[in-house]
NUTORNU-474260 format. One line per 10 residues: number of its first residue (from 1); for each residue x, y, z of N, C-alpha, C. Coordinates in Angstrom, 2 decimals, decimal comma. Each point is the difference from the previous one (the first is absolute). Layout:
N
NUM = X/Y/Z/X/Y/Z/X/Y/Z ~ ...
# end
This chain:
119
1 = 96,81/115,72/121,41/0,62/-1,11/-0,71/0,75/0,52/-1,22 ~ 0,52/-0,91/-0,81/0,89/0,36/-1,10/-0,73/0,04/-1,34 ~ 0,58/0,79/-0,92/-0,41/-0,05/-1,39/0,88/-1,05/-0,68 ~ -0,64/-1,00/-0,57/0,73/-1,13/-0,59/-0,27/-0,06/-1,49 ~ 1,08/-0,11/-0,76/-0,11/-0,15/-1,45/0,15/-1,48/-0,32 ~ -0,97/-0,55/-0,73/0,02/-1,42/-0,36/0,13/-0,12/-1,51 ~ 0,97/-0,80/-0,44/0,16/-0,35/-1,41/-0,24/-1,49/-0,13 ~ -1,06/-0,36/-0,71/-0,35/-1,42/-0,18/-0,85/-0,13/-1,26 ~ 0,41/-0,88/-0,91/-0,74/-0,17/-1,25/-1,08/-1,07/0,09 ~ 0,06/-0,85/1,01/-1,03/-1,03/0,19/-1,19/0,65/0,71
11 = -1,11/0,11/-0,69/-1,17/0,73/0,53/-0,51/-0,58/1,32 ~ 0,04/-1,33/0,13/-0,47/-0,62/1,24/0,90/0,36/1,18 ~ 1,33/-0,08/-0,22/0,93/0,37/1,08/-0,08/1,48/0,31 ~ -0,12/0,83/-1,04/-0,14/1,43/0,21/-1,22/0,30/0,87 ~ -1,10/-0,65/-0,29/-1,22/0,18/0,79/0,23/-0,42/1,45 ~ 0,62/-1,17/0,20/0,25/-0,48/1,36/0,91/0,95/0,78 ~ 1,11/0,39/-0,62/0,95/0,88/0,68/-0,64/1,34/0,35 ~ -0,66/0,62/-0,99/-0,56/1,33/0,26/-1,13/-0,07/1,03 ~ -0,82/-1,00/-0,12/-1,12/-0,14/0,96/0,53/-0,20/1,43 ~ 0,99/-0,89/0,14/0,57/-0,27/1,33/0,69/1,24/0,55
21 = 0,81/0,66/-0,82/0,72/1,19/0,48/-0,96/1,11/0,41 ~ -1,08/0,19/-0,76/-1,01/0,99/0,37/-0,69/-0,40/1,30 ~ -0,29/-1,28/0,14/-0,64/-0,50/1,23/0,87/0,29/1,21 ~ 1,32/-0,11/-0,18/0,94/0,25/1,10/0,23/1,50/0,21 ~ -0,71/0,84/-0,74/0,04/1,43/0,25/0,93/0,82/-0,88 ~ 0,59/-0,63/-1,00/0,94/0,72/-0,87/-0,71/0,61/-1,20 ~ 0,58/1,06/-0,51/-0,44/0,56/-1,28/0,77/-0,76/-1,07 ~ -0,68/-0,43/-1,06/0,64/-0,81/-1,03/-0,16/0,66/-1,36 ~ 1,12/0,10/-0,71/0,03/0,43/-1,38/0,63/-1,16/-0,76 ~ -0,53/-0,32/-1,18/0,52/-1,18/-0,68/0,18/0,21/-1,49
31 = 0,77/-0,90/-0,57/0,24/-0,03/-1,44/0,10/-1,46/-0,43 ~ -0,37/-0,26/-1,24/0,10/-1,35/-0,54/1,15/-0,15/-0,97 ~ 0,80/1,05/-0,20/1,18/-0,10/-0,87/1,12/0,87/0,55 ~ 1,22/-0,41/-0,28/1,16/0,76/0,46/0,05/1,37/-0,68 ~ -0,36/0,05/-1,27/0,01/1,27/-0,72/-0,95/1,00/0,65 ~ -1,20/-0,45/0,31/-0,99/0,86/0,64/0,47/0,38/1,41 ~ 0,60/-0,93/0,71/0,49/0,27/1,35/1,04/1,12/-0,02 ~ 0,94/-0,09/-0,91/1,05/1,03/-0,10/-0,63/1,35/-0,34 ~ -0,95/0,01/-0,93/-0,66/1,26/-0,37/-0,74/0,60/1,20 ~ -0,70/-0,84/0,77/-0,75/0,48/1,16/0,94/0,58/1,06
41 = 1,10/-0,67/0,23/0,97/0,48/0,99/0,71/1,26/-0,50 ~ 0,32/0,02/-1,28/0,74/1,11/-0,58/-0,81/1,29/-0,01 ~ -1,30/-0,10/-0,26/-0,82/1,22/-0,08/-0,61/0,39/1,34 ~ 0,37/-0,71/1,07/-0,47/0,36/1,33/-1,41/-0,46/0,31 ~ -0,56/-0,86/-0,86/-1,34/-0,52/0,23/-0,05/-0,82/1,29 ~ 1,16/-0,50/0,40/0,10/-0,78/1,23/1,35/0,28/0,64 ~ -0,03/0,28/1,30/1,23/0,15/0,78/-0,10/-1,03/1,12 ~ 0,43/-1,23/-0,29/-0,20/-1,10/0,95/0,98/0,03/1,16 ~ -0,43/-0,63/1,08/0,88/-0,22/1,14/0,59/-1,41/-0,04 ~ -0,67/-0,89/-0,74/0,43/-1,39/-0,18/-0,40/-0,42/-1,41
51 = 0,81/-0,85/-0,62/-0,37/-0,56/-1,30/-0,02/-1,52/0,11 ~ -1,05/-0,61/-0,55/-0,13/-1,45/-0,08/-0,01/-0,31/-1,50 ~ 1,06/-0,66/-0,47/0,20/-0,13/-1,44/0,16/-1,45/-0,46 ~ -0,76/-0,35/-1,03/0,21/-1,25/-0,73/1,15/0,25/-0,97 ~ 0,71/-1,04/-0,39/1,14/0,16/-0,90/-0,28/-0,47/-1,42 ~ -0,67/-1,14/-0,14/-0,26/-0,57/-1,32/-1,22/0,68/-0,60 ~ 0,26/0,89/-0,95/-1,05/0,81/-0,58/0,09/-0,06/-1,53 ~ -1,11/0,21/-0,69/0,10/0,20/-1,44/0,66/1,35/-0,25 ~ 0,78/0,14/-1,02/0,70/1,26/-0,24/1,19/0,11/0,92 ~ 0,18/1,18/0,59/1,10/0,20/0,93/-0,18/-0,88/1,23
61 = 1,08/-0,58/0,53/-0,11/-0,77/1,23/-0,10/0,93/1,21 ~ -0,43/-0,55/1,11/-0,10/0,77/1,23/1,33/0,57/0,47 ~ 1,11/-0,60/-0,45/1,31/0,54/0,38/0,17/1,44/-0,48 ~ -0,65/0,36/-1,11/0,08/1,38/-0,50/-0,63/0,96/1,01 ~ -1,04/-0,44/0,68/-0,64/0,84/1,02/0,90/0,10/1,23 ~ 0,63/-1,10/0,39/0,94/0,04/1,11/1,12/1,00/-0,31 ~ 0,56/-0,09/-1,21/1,07/0,92/-0,39/-0,49/1,44/0,01 ~ -1,19/0,25/-0,51/-0,55/1,35/-0,02/-0,14/0,54/1,43 ~ -0,55/-0,80/0,88/-0,19/0,44/1,39/1,35/0,29/0,66 ~ 0,95/-0,89/-0,17/1,30/0,17/0,67/0,80/1,17/-0,58
71 = -0,26/0,38/-1,24/0,73/1,10/-0,62/-0,64/1,36/0,25 ~ -1,25/0,05/0,43/-0,71/1,26/0,24/0,17/0,41/1,45 ~ 0,49/1,21/0,23/0,26/0,43/1,37/-1,26/0,03/0,85 ~ -1,14/0,31/-0,63/-1,26/0,05/0,74/-0,40/-1,38/0,52 ~ 0,36/-1,05/-0,72/-0,45/-1,36/0,34/1,12/-0,92/0,48 ~ 1,25/0,40/-0,09/1,09/-0,97/0,12/0,11/-0,71/1,34 ~ -0,65/0,51/1,03/0,10/-0,63/1,33/-1,23/-0,83/0,37 ~ -1,03/-0,02/-0,86/-1,20/-0,73/0,41/0,26/-1,50/0,00 ~ -0,63/-0,71/0,92/0,11/-1,46/0,00/-0,67/-0,59/-1,24 ~ 0,66/-0,97/-0,59/-0,55/-0,72/-1,15/-0,13/-1,46/0,38
81 = -1,21/-0,52/-0,17/-0,27/-1,41/0,22/-0,21/-0,62/-1,38 ~ 0,89/-0,89/-0,38/-0,11/-0,68/-1,29/-0,69/-1,33/0,23 ~ -1,05/-0,25/-0,78/-0,76/-1,25/0,08/0,10/-0,66/-1,37 ~ 0,75/-1,11/-0,07/0,23/-0,63/-1,30/0,15/-1,50/0,16 ~ -0,41/-0,72/-1,03/0,20/-1,45/0,00/1,34/-0,36/-0,64 ~ 0,70/0,97/-0,55/1,27/-0,22/-0,69/1,15/0,36/0,93 ~ 0,66/-1,02/0,52/1,10/0,20/0,95/1,20/0,72/-0,63 ~ 0,10/0,02/-1,33/1,11/0,70/-0,65/-0,01/1,49/0,35 ~ -1,18/0,54/0,25/-0,09/1,41/0,35/0,63/0,29/1,36 ~ 0,00/-0,99/0,89/0,62/0,19/1,32/1,48/0,36/-0,18
91 = 0,69/-0,76/-0,84/1,42/0,25/-0,25/0,20/1,31/-0,77 ~ -0,85/0,24/-0,97/0,10/1,22/-0,82/-0,17/1,26/0,84 ~ -0,83/-0,08/1,03/-0,32/1,17/0,83/0,78/0,05/1,32 ~ 1,00/-0,83/0,14/0,70/-0,14/1,28/0,60/1,31/0,51 ~ 0,33/0,93/-0,87/0,59/1,27/0,45/-1,02/1,13/0,05 ~ -1,26/-0,29/-0,24/-1,03/1,04/-0,09/-0,75/0,25/1,30 ~ 0,40/-0,65/1,07/-0,65/0,16/1,30/-1,51/-0,22/-0,09 ~ -0,37/-1,22/-0,39/-1,41/-0,37/-0,07/-0,24/-1,19/0,93 ~ -1,24/-0,14/0,43/-0,42/-1,21/0,70/-0,58/-0,92/-1,06 ~ 0,50/-1,20/-0,13/-0,45/-0,92/-1,04/-0,90/-1,07/0,61
101 = -1,18/-0,15/-0,59/-0,94/-1,04/0,43/-0,33/-0,86/-1,21 ~ 0,06/-1,31/0,19/-0,25/-0,94/-1,10/-1,47/-0,38/-0,04 ~ -0,62/0,20/-1,19/-1,40/-0,42/-0,20/-0,08/-1,51/0,04 ~ -1,10/-0,52/0,47/-1,16/0,69/0,53/0,27/0,46/1,44 ~ -0,59/1,13/0,35/0,12/0,51/1,36/-1,38/0,04/0,63 ~ -0,04/-0,11/1,30/-1,26/0,15/0,73/-0,23/1,47/0,32 ~ -1,24/0,38/0,15/-0,30/1,39/0,33/0,59/0,39/1,35 ~ 0,08/-0,96/0,91/0,63/0,27/1,30/1,48/0,35/-0,16 ~ 0,67/-0,68/-0,95/1,41/0,31/-0,27/0,14/1,40/-0,59 ~ -0,92/0,37/-0,88/0,02/1,35/-0,56/-0,23/1,03/1,10
111 = -0,95/-0,27/0,87/-0,29/0,92/1,11/1,23/0,19/0,87 ~ 0,71/-1,09/0,33/1,21/0,09/0,81/1,09/0,80/-0,70 ~ 0,18/-0,26/-1,30/1,04/0,71/-0,76/-0,29/1,50/-0,02 ~ -1,25/0,36/-0,21/-0,39/1,42/-0,03/0,18/0,60/1,40 ~ -0,42/-0,70/1,02/0,13/0,51/1,38/1,48/0,22/0,35 ~ 0,86/-0,92/-0,42/1,44/0,15/0,27/0,60/1,16/-0,79 ~ -0,57/0,28/-1,17/0,50/1,09/-0,83/-0,44/1,35/0,55 ~ -1,16/0,05/0,62/-0,51/1,25/0,56/0,72/0,35/1,28 ~ 0,38/-1,03/0,76/0,61/0,22/1,32/1,37/0,65/-0,08
# end
């Protein structure tokens, strides 16, 4: 299965996503802030095959992580699944080649999105 990087500041959603992804057989690395996510990716602490990213974050927004991933040659081709309740991010990220999912999402929808990204 895939190594999936999850960025989510809501502890309950982070728990649900990581628990479900691990149950489905994936390795999960996570961060609760965009700043920490960028540091983890930059120092090689995580080399994900897929990223599942929230956008509305305290501090830097999740878009900073999308930009970091797309600008780094090591990560620039990985699938990014954006999960956000703010539809403005859909338009903002339209050229970033991301899959956009509007919160709330069901775990089955997350499973399908990840399966389609792995395929």
